[in-house]
N, C-alpha and C positions, 0 to 999 in steps of 0.2 A: 480587715486582714486578708491576706491572699488565701486561695484554695489550696488544699493539700495536693500532692502529686497523684494520689490515688483518685481523688475527685476529678482533677484534670483528665486523667486517663479515661474515666468513666464518661466524662462529658464529650470527649473527642473520640470515643471508641468507634463510632460509625466512620468518621474521616480516616482514622488510622487503619481500620479494616479495609476500607476502599484503597488507600494508598499501598498497603501491604499486598493485597490480592493484584492490584494493577502491576506493581512492580515485579511480583513473582511471575505472573503470566508473560509480561513483556520480557524479562530476563531469561526465563526458560525458553520462550519461543525464539528470541533472538540468538540465544546460545545454541540451541539445536539446529537452527537455520545456518548459523556461522560454521558449526562443526561439519554439517552437510556440504556447505560450499567448499570448505577446505579439503574435504575428501575428494571432491571432483577436480580440483585445481590441477592442471591449468585449463581444463575444459569448462565451458559455461554450464550452468545447471539446466536441467530439463525444463524448469518453468520459464526461464528466460528465453530459451529456444523456442517454446510453444508460443509465448506471448509475441515474440518477434515474428514468427511465422503467421500468426493471426493478423498481426498489423500488416505485414506484407501482402496477405490475401485481400485485406480490406483496401489497402491503397491501390492494388491492381485493378480494382473496380473502376476507377476513374483516371489512373495513370497508366503509362506504359508499364508492362510488367515489372513489379517490385519483388526482389528475391530476398529471402532470409538465408544468410550464409554464415555458417559457424566460423568464427575466427580460428585458423589452425595454430595460431601463436599465442592465444590468450583466452581469458574467460569472458568473451563477449560474442555478440552476433551482429553481423554487419546487415543493414538494409541497403541493398544495392538496386540501382536501376541501370540497366545495361552492365557495363563493367565498372561504373562509377559508384563508390561507396558514399552513400548520403548520410548515414547515421550509424553509429556504433552503440549498440545497446548492451549495457552491463547488467549485472544481477540486481543492482540497486533500482533498476528501472522496470522490474517486473511486477511491482505492486505488492509483493509478499510482505515487506517491512510495514507497509501502510495497513495491510490486513492484520497483522499481529497487533499493532496499536489499537486497531479497532476492537479486536477480541479482548485485548486486555481491559479496555473500558467496560465492555458489555459484561464480562465476568466479574470485575471489580464492583460495578453498579448492582449487579444481581437482577433478579427479576424471576418471572414465571418460566419454568423450564420448557413448557409448551411453546411459549412465545419465542424463547431462545432457539427452538428447534427449527423455526421458519425464518426468524430475523437474521441469525448469523449467516446461513447460506445466501439469503437475499443480499445482506450487507457486503459480503464478499463478492458476490456476482456484480453488484453496482460499483464497487471499488475496482473490479477488473475491467468492467466497461469503461469507467472514467479513465483508467489507466491506458487502455487502447486508444481512446479518443486523444489523451495527451500525447502519446506516441505518434499518432497520425498528424496531429497539429504540429508537433516538433519537426516531423518530416517536411511538412509544408513550409515551416519557418525556414529550414535549411535550404530548400529549393528556392523559395521566393525572396526571403530577407536574411541571408546568412549572417549578416553583421549583427543581427539582434538575437541570434541563437542563444548565446551565453546567458543574457539576461532573462530572455523568455523561459528558458530551461531552469535556470537557478531560482528564479523569483516567481514569475507569474504562474507557471504550470505547476510547480511544486506547491505553491500556496493554494491553488485551486483545488488540487487533489485533497489536501489536508482540510480545506473548508468543506469539501464533500463529506469527509469523515466526521467533522463537527456537526453537520446536518444530520447524519445518521445517529450520532450520539444524542443529539437533541430529541430526535424521533424516539429513540430507545427509552429515554427518560419520560418523555410524554406518555408512551405506551404503558409504562410501569407506574405512573403516577395517577392514572385515571381512576383506578379503584381506591385510591387513598384520599381523594378530594371530598 
């Protein structure tokens, strides 16, 4: 005969707890971020501006100067070379949503607070670096292979950024399972 509902809840309690914490952190993080973005509309958020300026500075190392110019008519930042806009960076490109997903997993999985104290900042920093690399490579695609921009942006680089987060999650699980083996 089947198990009682109470027994099923007890049996799946760790998974239900994980799912509940993950969804709570993700929804709260994205809601707060969305409210913040809406408050700034039509201007771009400061994180997007900063990420785009960092990208422009890095690109200027090997390109003619690249400038980050705030779009006066909308919530984005242009990456320009001379007077030519090469890339339009929106808030979804700043890596913050990816960082929220990363945080939701780490908090949902749980673990040693001391480890979280160094792993979370390290993970966010690595996500930021990966995102800067993604924007730099997108700029290169626009300059060298403009016909491929949509596919590279939509599929290849988005997938690679989330693959990086999966590696961070795997690392977090390994760090917190060492003592349990």
